[in-house]
C-alpha positions in Angstrom: 21.1 -53.4 -17.8 22.6 -50.7 -20.0 24.5 -47.9 -18.4 24.2 -44.5 -19.9 27.2 -42.4 -20.7 28.0 -39.3 -18.7 26.9 -37.1 -21.6 23.6 -38.9 -21.8 23.1 -38.6 -18.1 23.9 -34.9 -18.2 21.5 -34.4 -21.2 18.7 -36.2 -19.4 19.4 -34.2 -16.2 19.2 -31.0 -18.2 16.0 -32.0 -19.8 14.4 -33.1 -16.5 15.6 -29.9 -14.9 14.0 -27.8 -17.7 10.7 -29.8 -17.3 10.8 -29.3 -13.6 11.4 -25.5 -13.9 8.6 -25.2 -16.5 6.2 -27.1 -14.2 7.1 -24.9 -11.2 6.5 -21.8 -13.3 3.1 -23.1 -14.4 2.2 -23.9 -10.8 3.4 -20.4 -9.7 1.2 -18.9 -12.4 -1.8 -20.9 -11.3 -1.3 -20.0 -7.7 -0.9 -16.3 -8.6 -4.0 -16.3 -10.7 -6.0 -17.8 -7.8 -4.5 -15.3 -5.3 -5.4 -12.4 -7.6 -8.9 -13.7 -8.1 -9.5 -13.9 -4.4 -7.9 -10.4 -3.9 -10.2 -9.0 -6.6 -13.3 -10.5 -5.0 -12.2 -9.2 -1.6 -11.6 -5.7 -3.0 -15.1 -5.7 -4.6 -16.7 -6.7 -1.3 -14.8 -4.0 0.5 -16.0 -1.5 -2.0 -19.6 -2.8 -1.5 -19.2 -2.5 2.2 -18.0 1.1 1.9 -20.9 2.0 -0.3 -23.4 0.5 2.1 -21.7 2.3 5.0 -22.0 5.5 3.1 -25.8 4.9 2.8 -25.9 4.2 6.5 -24.2 7.5 7.2 -26.8 9.2 5.0 -29.5 7.6 7.0 -28.0 8.8 10.2 -27.8 12.3 8.9 -31.5 12.1 8.0 -32.2 10.8 11.4 -30.4 13.7 13.0 -32.4 16.1 10.9 -35.7 14.4 11.8 -34.8 14.3 15.5 -33.9 18.0 15.5 -37.0 18.9 13.6 -39.0 17.8 16.7 -37.5 20.9 18.4 -37.0 23.3 15.5 -38.6 23.9 12.1 -37.6 21.2 9.6 -35.7 23.6 7.4 -33.7 25.0 10.4 -33.0 21.4 11.6 -31.6 20.5 8.2 -29.5 23.7 8.2 -28.1 23.0 11.6 -27.1 19.4 10.6 -25.6 20.7 7.4 -23.6 23.3 9.2 -22.3 20.7 11.7 -21.2 18.5 8.8 -19.4 21.3 7.1 -17.6 22.2 10.4 -16.5 18.5 10.8 -15.3 18.5 7.2 -13.4 21.7 7.7 -11.7 20.3 10.9 -10.7 17.1 9.0 -9.3 19.2 6.1 -7.2 21.4 8.4 -5.8 18.3 10.2 -5.2 16.5 6.9 -3.4 19.6 5.5 -1.1 19.7 8.5 -0.3 16.0 8.1 0.5 16.4 4.4 2.7 19.4 5.3 4.7 17.2 7.8 5.3 14.5 5.2 8.8 14.4 3.7 9.4 13.4 0.2 9.4 9.6 0.2 12.9 9.1 -1.1 14.6 12.0 0.8 16.7 9.7 2.9 17.7 7.6 -0.1 18.7 10.7 -2.1 20.8 11.9 0.8 22.5 8.5 1.2 23.3 8.4 -2.5 24.7 11.9 -2.5 26.9 10.9 0.5 28.0 7.7 -1.3 28.9 9.7 -4.5 30.8 12.2 -2.4 32.7 9.4 -0.6 33.6 7.9 -4.0 34.7 11.2 -5.4 36.7 12.2 -2.3 37.8 9.0 -0.5 40.4 10.7 1.6 37.8 13.1 3.3 35.2 10.4 3.8 34.6 9.3 7.3 34.4 5.7 8.4 30.7 4.7 8.1 31.0 1.0 8.5 28.8 1.1 11.7 25.0 0.9 11.6 23.1 3.9 10.6 21.7 5.6 13.7 18.4 6.3 11.9 18.0 2.7 11.1 18.0 3.3 7.3 20.4 2.1 4.7 23.7 3.9 4.2 
């Protein structure tokens, strides 16, 4: 049996390693494509479910109008249901506006931490020891 030189073994190992990396990358691509395909189908089905649910809500609104028309004139029943829907929309809008007002900019803590880091680098003598964990749980 012939024994290969160290250089040949290293060259063969390098070639085998390249083939292995290429194969793993191809496998990762195939798995990612499969995952994306399933995610796309799932998103499409969620969209379809949302559209069907929207039609269901419309049918419930029509049912409310028809049920109320047994007691009131049909035009008045439709007006009452429409007014109730507008009130519900207004309440949701006010609550949503409050929630948006409470939201802080998404990177506010990061910007503050970067400013503190820059300040600490500029003035190392005045910087306090911040080696302990951040009390807010975020990065320093």
